[in-house]
DRENDOFI-252634 format. One record per residue (C-alpha): residue in three letters; x, y, z. Coordinates in steps of 0.05 Angstrom, whole numbers, plus 5000, padded with zeros to 4 digits. Layout:
REM residues N
<r code="ALA" x="X" y="Y" z="Z"/>
...
REM end
This chain:
REM residues 386
<r code="UNK" x="4999" y="4999" z="5001"/>
<r code="UNK" x="5025" y="5072" z="4988"/>
<r code="UNK" x="4997" y="5130" z="5026"/>
<r code="UNK" x="4996" y="5205" z="5011"/>
<r code="UNK" x="4991" y="5249" z="5073"/>
<r code="UNK" x="4962" y="5319" z="5064"/>
<r code="UNK" x="4966" y="5338" z="5136"/>
<r code="UNK" x="5009" y="5399" z="5121"/>
<r code="UNK" x="4955" y="5423" z="5071"/>
<r code="UNK" x="4892" y="5412" z="5101"/>
<r code="UNK" x="4896" y="5390" z="5173"/>
<r code="UNK" x="4892" y="5314" z="5180"/>
<r code="UNK" x="4863" y="5288" z="5115"/>
<r code="UNK" x="4896" y="5227" z="5089"/>
<r code="UNK" x="4882" y="5191" z="5025"/>
<r code="UNK" x="4898" y="5115" z="5009"/>
<r code="UNK" x="4909" y="5076" z="4950"/>
<r code="UNK" x="4915" y="5000" z="4952"/>
<r code="UNK" x="4973" y="4967" z="4913"/>
<r code="UNK" x="4931" y="4920" z="4875"/>
<r code="UNK" x="4968" y="4905" z="4809"/>
<r code="UNK" x="4959" y="4964" z="4761"/>
<r code="UNK" x="4945" y="4919" z="4700"/>
<r code="UNK" x="4885" y="4895" z="4734"/>
<r code="UNK" x="4853" y="4964" z="4751"/>
<r code="UNK" x="4828" y="5018" z="4708"/>
<r code="UNK" x="4833" y="5089" z="4726"/>
<r code="UNK" x="4759" y="5093" z="4733"/>
<r code="UNK" x="4755" y="5041" z="4784"/>
<r code="UNK" x="4799" y="5072" z="4836"/>
<r code="UNK" x="4772" y="5114" z="4887"/>
<r code="UNK" x="4812" y="5157" z="4939"/>
<r code="UNK" x="4779" y="5164" z="5009"/>
<r code="UNK" x="4795" y="5214" z="5061"/>
<r code="UNK" x="4794" y="5204" z="5136"/>
<r code="UNK" x="4726" y="5236" z="5136"/>
<r code="UNK" x="4694" y="5183" z="5087"/>
<r code="UNK" x="4690" y="5234" z="5031"/>
<r code="UNK" x="4711" y="5214" z="4959"/>
<r code="UNK" x="4748" y="5274" z="4926"/>
<r code="UNK" x="4761" y="5275" z="4850"/>
<r code="UNK" x="4824" y="5236" z="4837"/>
<r code="UNK" x="4877" y="5230" z="4786"/>
<r code="UNK" x="4932" y="5181" z="4776"/>
<r code="UNK" x="5008" y="5198" z="4774"/>
<r code="UNK" x="5044" y="5148" z="4728"/>
<r code="UNK" x="5118" y="5141" z="4749"/>
<r code="UNK" x="5165" y="5100" z="4708"/>
<r code="UNK" x="5241" y="5098" z="4732"/>
<r code="UNK" x="5278" y="5041" z="4696"/>
<r code="UNK" x="5242" y="4976" z="4711"/>
<r code="UNK" x="5205" y="5008" z="4770"/>
<r code="UNK" x="5132" y="5024" z="4751"/>
<r code="UNK" x="5085" y="5058" z="4804"/>
<r code="UNK" x="5022" y="5095" z="4803"/>
<r code="UNK" x="5001" y="5141" z="4856"/>
<r code="UNK" x="4933" y="5173" z="4868"/>
<r code="UNK" x="4924" y="5247" z="4883"/>
<r code="UNK" x="4866" y="5292" z="4903"/>
<r code="UNK" x="4856" y="5333" z="4841"/>
<r code="UNK" x="4809" y="5383" z="4877"/>
<r code="UNK" x="4861" y="5400" z="4930"/>
<r code="UNK" x="4924" y="5385" z="4896"/>
<r code="UNK" x="4915" y="5407" z="4823"/>
<r code="UNK" x="4954" y="5473" z="4831"/>
<r code="UNK" x="5010" y="5436" z="4864"/>
<r code="UNK" x="5017" y="5372" z="4821"/>
<r code="UNK" x="5073" y="5401" z="4776"/>
<r code="UNK" x="5115" y="5419" z="4837"/>
<r code="UNK" x="5116" y="5349" z="4871"/>
<r code="UNK" x="5187" y="5318" z="4877"/>
<r code="UNK" x="5195" y="5244" z="4892"/>
<r code="UNK" x="5256" y="5221" z="4930"/>
<r code="UNK" x="5252" y="5148" z="4918"/>
<r code="UNK" x="5322" y="5130" z="4948"/>
<r code="UNK" x="5299" y="5157" z="5019"/>
<r code="UNK" x="5226" y="5141" z="5005"/>
<r code="UNK" x="5201" y="5214" z="5012"/>
<r code="UNK" x="5165" y="5267" z="4971"/>
<r code="UNK" x="5164" y="5344" z="4977"/>
<r code="UNK" x="5138" y="5403" z="4941"/>
<r code="UNK" x="5191" y="5440" z="4900"/>
<r code="UNK" x="5180" y="5505" z="4931"/>
<r code="UNK" x="5193" y="5473" z="5005"/>
<r code="UNK" x="5250" y="5425" z="4991"/>
<r code="UNK" x="5264" y="5426" z="5066"/>
<r code="UNK" x="5197" y="5396" z="5085"/>
<r code="UNK" x="5200" y="5326" z="5063"/>
<r code="UNK" x="5142" y="5277" z="5078"/>
<r code="UNK" x="5152" y="5201" z="5082"/>
<r code="UNK" x="5112" y="5148" z="5045"/>
<r code="UNK" x="5107" y="5077" z="5065"/>
<r code="UNK" x="5092" y="5013" z="5031"/>
<r code="UNK" x="5049" y="4954" z="5061"/>
<r code="UNK" x="5019" y="4999" z="5117"/>
<r code="UNK" x="4969" y="4958" z="5156"/>
<r code="UNK" x="4912" y="5013" z="5156"/>
<r code="UNK" x="4868" y="4963" z="5194"/>
<r code="UNK" x="4917" y="4963" z="5254"/>
<r code="UNK" x="4912" y="5042" z="5260"/>
<r code="UNK" x="4858" y="5071" z="5295"/>
<r code="UNK" x="4858" y="5140" z="5268"/>
<r code="UNK" x="4892" y="5183" z="5215"/>
<r code="UNK" x="4926" y="5216" z="5267"/>
<r code="UNK" x="4964" y="5153" z="5288"/>
<r code="UNK" x="4991" y="5144" z="5217"/>
<r code="UNK" x="5016" y="5219" z="5221"/>
<r code="UNK" x="5047" y="5202" z="5290"/>
<r code="UNK" x="5093" y="5150" z="5251"/>
<r code="UNK" x="5128" y="5213" z="5215"/>
<r code="UNK" x="5171" y="5267" z="5242"/>
<r code="UNK" x="5116" y="5318" z="5238"/>
<r code="UNK" x="5082" y="5350" z="5298"/>
<r code="UNK" x="5017" y="5312" z="5317"/>
<r code="UNK" x="4952" y="5347" z="5328"/>
<r code="UNK" x="4962" y="5357" z="5408"/>
<r code="UNK" x="5033" y="5382" z="5395"/>
<r code="UNK" x="5056" y="5452" z="5379"/>
<r code="UNK" x="4987" y="5484" z="5407"/>
<r code="UNK" x="5024" y="5549" z="5423"/>
<r code="UNK" x="5057" y="5558" z="5352"/>
<r code="UNK" x="5035" y="5594" z="5292"/>
<r code="UNK" x="5041" y="5561" z="5222"/>
<r code="UNK" x="5114" y="5588" z="5211"/>
<r code="UNK" x="5138" y="5560" z="5278"/>
<r code="UNK" x="5107" y="5493" z="5266"/>
<r code="UNK" x="5142" y="5491" z="5199"/>
<r code="UNK" x="5207" y="5504" z="5236"/>
<r code="UNK" x="5194" y="5449" z="5287"/>
<r code="UNK" x="5177" y="5398" z="5235"/>
<r code="UNK" x="5241" y="5416" z="5200"/>
<r code="UNK" x="5282" y="5405" z="5265"/>
<r code="UNK" x="5248" y="5339" z="5273"/>
<r code="UNK" x="5262" y="5318" z="5203"/>
<r code="UNK" x="5336" y="5338" z="5209"/>
<r code="UNK" x="5347" y="5293" z="5269"/>
<r code="UNK" x="5296" y="5236" z="5253"/>
<r code="UNK" x="5352" y="5183" z="5261"/>
<r code="UNK" x="5346" y="5189" z="5337"/>
<r code="UNK" x="5272" y="5163" z="5330"/>
<r code="UNK" x="5291" y="5100" z="5287"/>
<r code="UNK" x="5297" y="5035" z="5322"/>
<r code="UNK" x="5359" y="4991" z="5332"/>
<r code="UNK" x="5430" y="5025" z="5334"/>
<r code="UNK" x="5490" y="5005" z="5375"/>
<r code="UNK" x="5498" y="5019" z="5452"/>
<r code="UNK" x="5525" y="5082" z="5480"/>
<r code="UNK" x="5600" y="5078" z="5485"/>
<r code="UNK" x="5604" y="5125" z="5544"/>
<r code="UNK" x="5575" y="5078" z="5598"/>
<r code="UNK" x="5578" y="5003" z="5619"/>
<r code="UNK" x="5540" y="4968" z="5675"/>
<r code="UNK" x="5580" y="4931" z="5726"/>
<r code="UNK" x="5555" y="4879" z="5776"/>
<r code="UNK" x="5600" y="4876" z="5838"/>
<r code="UNK" x="5584" y="4815" z="5876"/>
<r code="UNK" x="5657" y="4815" z="5910"/>
<r code="UNK" x="5676" y="4741" z="5919"/>
<r code="UNK" x="5603" y="4709" z="5930"/>
<r code="UNK" x="5592" y="4640" z="5900"/>
<r code="UNK" x="5545" y="4638" z="5840"/>
<r code="UNK" x="5472" y="4625" z="5856"/>
<r code="UNK" x="5428" y="4587" z="5805"/>
<r code="UNK" x="5350" y="4585" z="5813"/>
<r code="UNK" x="5310" y="4531" z="5778"/>
<r code="UNK" x="5262" y="4560" z="5725"/>
<r code="UNK" x="5190" y="4572" z="5738"/>
<r code="UNK" x="5135" y="4530" z="5708"/>
<r code="UNK" x="5099" y="4558" z="5646"/>
<r code="UNK" x="5039" y="4541" z="5606"/>
<r code="UNK" x="5046" y="4520" z="5535"/>
<r code="UNK" x="5016" y="4586" z="5516"/>
<r code="UNK" x="5069" y="4624" z="5560"/>
<r code="UNK" x="5123" y="4580" z="5531"/>
<r code="UNK" x="5107" y="4597" z="5459"/>
<r code="UNK" x="5107" y="4673" z="5480"/>
<r code="UNK" x="5172" y="4667" z="5512"/>
<r code="UNK" x="5203" y="4635" z="5450"/>
<r code="UNK" x="5181" y="4694" z="5412"/>
<r code="UNK" x="5211" y="4742" z="5459"/>
<r code="UNK" x="5276" y="4705" z="5463"/>
<r code="UNK" x="5282" y="4703" z="5385"/>
<r code="UNK" x="5270" y="4776" z="5385"/>
<r code="UNK" x="5319" y="4792" z="5438"/>
<r code="UNK" x="5374" y="4746" z="5401"/>
<r code="UNK" x="5355" y="4785" z="5331"/>
<r code="UNK" x="5367" y="4849" z="5365"/>
<r code="UNK" x="5436" y="4828" z="5394"/>
<r code="UNK" x="5406" y="4843" z="5466"/>
<r code="UNK" x="5423" y="4773" z="5490"/>
<r code="UNK" x="5467" y="4714" z="5471"/>
<r code="UNK" x="5460" y="4638" z="5485"/>
<r code="UNK" x="5517" y="4618" z="5534"/>
<r code="UNK" x="5527" y="4567" z="5590"/>
<r code="UNK" x="5535" y="4598" z="5656"/>
<r code="UNK" x="5544" y="4578" z="5731"/>
<r code="UNK" x="5494" y="4633" z="5744"/>
<r code="UNK" x="5420" y="4624" z="5729"/>
<r code="UNK" x="5357" y="4661" z="5748"/>
<r code="UNK" x="5284" y="4648" z="5728"/>
<r code="UNK" x="5241" y="4682" z="5676"/>
<r code="UNK" x="5176" y="4717" z="5689"/>
<r code="UNK" x="5130" y="4741" z="5634"/>
<r code="UNK" x="5097" y="4807" z="5645"/>
<r code="UNK" x="5036" y="4833" z="5606"/>
<r code="UNK" x="5042" y="4905" z="5589"/>
<r code="UNK" x="4984" y="4956" z="5583"/>
<r code="UNK" x="4981" y="4953" z="5505"/>
<r code="UNK" x="4971" y="4878" z="5507"/>
<r code="UNK" x="5044" y="4858" z="5489"/>
<r code="UNK" x="5091" y="4815" z="5535"/>
<r code="UNK" x="5152" y="4834" z="5567"/>
<r code="UNK" x="5205" y="4784" z="5586"/>
<r code="UNK" x="5232" y="4799" z="5660"/>
<r code="UNK" x="5283" y="4762" z="5702"/>
<r code="UNK" x="5274" y="4751" z="5777"/>
<r code="UNK" x="5343" y="4776" z="5796"/>
<r code="UNK" x="5322" y="4777" z="5876"/>
<r code="UNK" x="5378" y="4725" z="5893"/>
<r code="UNK" x="5430" y="4760" z="5852"/>
<r code="UNK" x="5410" y="4825" z="5881"/>
<r code="UNK" x="5418" y="4804" z="5951"/>
<r code="UNK" x="5493" y="4798" z="5947"/>
<r code="UNK" x="5503" y="4853" z="5896"/>
<r code="UNK" x="5544" y="4912" z="5926"/>
<r code="UNK" x="5495" y="4972" z="5925"/>
<r code="UNK" x="5517" y="5035" z="5882"/>
<r code="UNK" x="5511" y="5097" z="5919"/>
<r code="UNK" x="5501" y="5142" z="5857"/>
<r code="UNK" x="5442" y="5188" z="5875"/>
<r code="UNK" x="5381" y="5194" z="5831"/>
<r code="UNK" x="5353" y="5266" z="5813"/>
<r code="UNK" x="5308" y="5294" z="5863"/>
<r code="UNK" x="5237" y="5302" z="5832"/>
<r code="UNK" x="5220" y="5365" z="5870"/>
<r code="UNK" x="5283" y="5400" z="5844"/>
<r code="UNK" x="5263" y="5383" z="5773"/>
<r code="UNK" x="5193" y="5405" z="5784"/>
<r code="UNK" x="5215" y="5470" z="5816"/>
<r code="UNK" x="5253" y="5486" z="5753"/>
<r code="UNK" x="5193" y="5471" z="5706"/>
<r code="UNK" x="5156" y="5533" z="5729"/>
<r code="UNK" x="5131" y="5588" z="5685"/>
<r code="UNK" x="5153" y="5562" z="5615"/>
<r code="UNK" x="5116" y="5574" z="5552"/>
<r code="UNK" x="5144" y="5522" z="5510"/>
<r code="UNK" x="5156" y="5450" z="5538"/>
<r code="UNK" x="5179" y="5386" z="5506"/>
<r code="UNK" x="5181" y="5314" z="5531"/>
<r code="UNK" x="5231" y="5265" z="5505"/>
<r code="UNK" x="5223" y="5191" z="5522"/>
<r code="UNK" x="5281" y="5146" z="5507"/>
<r code="UNK" x="5268" y="5079" z="5474"/>
<r code="UNK" x="5285" y="5014" z="5509"/>
<r code="UNK" x="5329" y="5059" z="5552"/>
<r code="UNK" x="5368" y="5004" z="5591"/>
<r code="UNK" x="5380" y="4966" z="5529"/>
<r code="UNK" x="5421" y="5024" z="5502"/>
<r code="UNK" x="5475" y="5007" z="5555"/>
<r code="UNK" x="5525" y="4950" z="5553"/>
<r code="UNK" x="5535" y="4903" z="5608"/>
<r code="UNK" x="5612" y="4898" z="5622"/>
<r code="UNK" x="5639" y="4832" z="5590"/>
<r code="UNK" x="5665" y="4806" z="5656"/>
<r code="UNK" x="5597" y="4811" z="5690"/>
<r code="UNK" x="5552" y="4784" z="5631"/>
<r code="UNK" x="5551" y="4712" z="5662"/>
<r code="UNK" x="5517" y="4741" z="5724"/>
<r code="UNK" x="5456" y="4764" z="5682"/>
<r code="UNK" x="5443" y="4690" z="5659"/>
<r code="UNK" x="5376" y="4663" z="5659"/>
<r code="UNK" x="5347" y="4594" z="5649"/>
<r code="UNK" x="5285" y="4573" z="5612"/>
<r code="UNK" x="5256" y="4512" z="5574"/>
<r code="UNK" x="5296" y="4532" z="5512"/>
<r code="UNK" x="5367" y="4540" z="5542"/>
<r code="UNK" x="5410" y="4587" z="5581"/>
<r code="UNK" x="5422" y="4658" z="5555"/>
<r code="UNK" x="5457" y="4720" z="5582"/>
<r code="UNK" x="5447" y="4793" z="5571"/>
<r code="UNK" x="5496" y="4833" z="5532"/>
<r code="UNK" x="5455" y="4897" z="5543"/>
<r code="UNK" x="5431" y="4919" z="5609"/>
<r code="UNK" x="5364" y="4884" z="5629"/>
<r code="UNK" x="5312" y="4913" z="5678"/>
<r code="UNK" x="5311" y="4883" z="5752"/>
<r code="UNK" x="5386" y="4890" z="5768"/>
<r code="UNK" x="5399" y="4924" z="5835"/>
<r code="UNK" x="5440" y="4982" z="5808"/>
<r code="UNK" x="5412" y="4988" z="5737"/>
<r code="UNK" x="5375" y="5054" z="5754"/>
<r code="UNK" x="5440" y="5083" z="5782"/>
<r code="UNK" x="5478" y="5067" z="5721"/>
<r code="UNK" x="5425" y="5097" z="5675"/>
<r code="UNK" x="5419" y="5160" z="5718"/>
<r code="UNK" x="5496" y="5168" z="5713"/>
<r code="UNK" x="5491" y="5166" z="5637"/>
<r code="UNK" x="5433" y="5218" z="5636"/>
<r code="UNK" x="5475" y="5263" z="5684"/>
<r code="UNK" x="5535" y="5258" z="5636"/>
<r code="UNK" x="5492" y="5270" z="5573"/>
<r code="UNK" x="5455" y="5333" z="5601"/>
<r code="UNK" x="5514" y="5366" z="5638"/>
<r code="UNK" x="5514" y="5440" z="5615"/>
<r code="UNK" x="5450" y="5425" z="5571"/>
<r code="UNK" x="5387" y="5462" z="5573"/>
<r code="UNK" x="5350" y="5403" z="5596"/>
<r code="UNK" x="5329" y="5358" z="5659"/>
<r code="UNK" x="5323" y="5284" z="5662"/>
<r code="UNK" x="5296" y="5238" z="5712"/>
<r code="UNK" x="5317" y="5169" z="5686"/>
<r code="UNK" x="5289" y="5161" z="5621"/>
<r code="UNK" x="5239" y="5223" z="5624"/>
<r code="UNK" x="5274" y="5284" z="5594"/>
<r code="UNK" x="5242" y="5353" z="5591"/>
<r code="UNK" x="5263" y="5415" z="5555"/>
<r code="UNK" x="5234" y="5484" z="5579"/>
<r code="UNK" x="5240" y="5553" z="5545"/>
<r code="UNK" x="5209" y="5617" z="5546"/>
<r code="UNK" x="5217" y="5639" z="5475"/>
<r code="UNK" x="5205" y="5594" z="5412"/>
<r code="UNK" x="5270" y="5610" z="5379"/>
<r code="UNK" x="5310" y="5591" z="5443"/>
<r code="UNK" x="5269" y="5525" z="5449"/>
<r code="UNK" x="5290" y="5506" z="5378"/>
<r code="UNK" x="5362" y="5516" z="5396"/>
<r code="UNK" x="5351" y="5480" z="5464"/>
<r code="UNK" x="5321" y="5418" z="5429"/>
<r code="UNK" x="5374" y="5418" z="5377"/>
<r code="UNK" x="5429" y="5419" z="5427"/>
<r code="UNK" x="5398" y="5358" z="5461"/>
<r code="UNK" x="5389" y="5321" z="5396"/>
<r code="UNK" x="5459" y="5335" z="5377"/>
<r code="UNK" x="5480" y="5304" z="5446"/>
<r code="UNK" x="5435" y="5243" z="5439"/>
<r code="UNK" x="5462" y="5230" z="5371"/>
<r code="UNK" x="5532" y="5231" z="5399"/>
<r code="UNK" x="5513" y="5182" z="5454"/>
<r code="UNK" x="5481" y="5138" z="5403"/>
<r code="UNK" x="5413" y="5142" z="5447"/>
<r code="UNK" x="5346" y="5132" z="5411"/>
<r code="UNK" x="5278" y="5165" z="5430"/>
<r code="UNK" x="5208" y="5134" z="5427"/>
<r code="UNK" x="5169" y="5185" z="5380"/>
<r code="UNK" x="5104" y="5160" z="5397"/>
<r code="UNK" x="5116" y="5182" z="5474"/>
<r code="UNK" x="5156" y="5251" z="5457"/>
<r code="UNK" x="5116" y="5314" z="5459"/>
<r code="UNK" x="5145" y="5374" z="5429"/>
<r code="UNK" x="5129" y="5447" z="5429"/>
<r code="UNK" x="5069" y="5441" z="5480"/>
<r code="UNK" x="5037" y="5489" z="5523"/>
<r code="UNK" x="5021" y="5437" z="5578"/>
<r code="UNK" x="5052" y="5365" z="5587"/>
<r code="UNK" x="5049" y="5309" z="5636"/>
<r code="UNK" x="5116" y="5295" z="5672"/>
<r code="UNK" x="5131" y="5249" z="5730"/>
<r code="UNK" x="5057" y="5243" z="5744"/>
<r code="UNK" x="5041" y="5315" z="5746"/>
<r code="UNK" x="5012" y="5364" z="5693"/>
<r code="UNK" x="5061" y="5425" z="5680"/>
<r code="UNK" x="5030" y="5484" z="5648"/>
<r code="UNK" x="5056" y="5558" z="5630"/>
<r code="UNK" x="5018" y="5579" z="5698"/>
<r code="UNK" x="5052" y="5528" z="5742"/>
<r code="UNK" x="5047" y="5456" z="5764"/>
<r code="UNK" x="4976" y="5419" z="5771"/>
<r code="UNK" x="4957" y="5354" z="5805"/>
<r code="UNK" x="4921" y="5304" z="5760"/>
<r code="UNK" x="4849" y="5297" z="5774"/>
<r code="UNK" x="4857" y="5224" z="5797"/>
<r code="UNK" x="4912" y="5241" z="5846"/>
<r code="UNK" x="4868" y="5295" z="5874"/>
<r code="UNK" x="4808" y="5249" z="5883"/>
<r code="UNK" x="4856" y="5201" z="5918"/>
<r code="UNK" x="4883" y="5253" z="5967"/>
<r code="UNK" x="4806" y="5274" z="5982"/>
<r code="UNK" x="4789" y="5198" z="5995"/>
<r code="UNK" x="4852" y="5190" z="6038"/>
<r code="UNK" x="4837" y="5250" z="6081"/>
<r code="UNK" x="4764" y="5231" z="6089"/>
<r code="UNK" x="4787" y="5159" z="6106"/>
<r code="UNK" x="4838" y="5187" z="6158"/>
<r code="UNK" x="4783" y="5229" z="6191"/>
<r code="UNK" x="4734" y="5171" z="6192"/>
<r code="UNK" x="4784" y="5131" z="6232"/>
REM end
């Protein structure tokens, strides 16, 4: 499937053209539908480059004045208008439309601002913001090498290795576990290796219905020497977040897996399951000092930078838009240098209000979520009754 987004032309209209073989379709049998279920007048753009033959549908009512100015960048799978070469728009093949709830979720996959982002910006400022995201789109892509600046160490002194028998699993959970292990092997997060250590596997259901593989490291953590590295104070971060007009939240993707486990300590991360014994090459969740290692990386990353970080939650605050752009660019450059990736679907850019560390931050100050207010009222009433 090829899709053509017109979000920058007229809000969030999106048109679709299924990639049924062109020879079997006549131009009159193809209809483009917008997200509003309307069928605008359409035309077919016939594209031939060598042996490549593609036919793309276009809304002639809206795009007719601009068709002559469309430039296709097939190498990078993007297109743009000739008068705005800096504003490139992605196109994708085999997009599963049924798995997407709204047209807005399609646009969220690109580096453009979503509907809830950029609320205090005018059209020119939104254009600049989109250009910045486009410039640094590599930090939103999956995969990549681990950061070269920090490694995780597991200091157990001279304590003898401990191995715990694996937990029992149903056939359905075993199949889920097999899929998770194959995925981690493919991503080079784990490797199969015999070890005198071995902790059991636990499968945790995530809110989105997916499964996360976790390791019960309680025995290992008992004799791991604790790291005294301090975490950031939430109240200090929130105090600095007051009275900012432009706010951006950056959420790091698979944050722990962007840090290597020191080769000498990888055997200690080993886990046993029905499919064998594996150990982590990247830092897993559940290790006693993993939060301290990650906070150390964040403190190194944001030293002398216009941003604050509490573990993987990063916030950039500015009072002036041009300064906000410069601040974000500085942060993006550092992320790129540290080989860190961000989760675009959980990032929020150039907003007038954001949710951060369980609180709502606005240009007027900090507000509690309504659910927290209700809980505090209930707790106060309950204590009075007692």
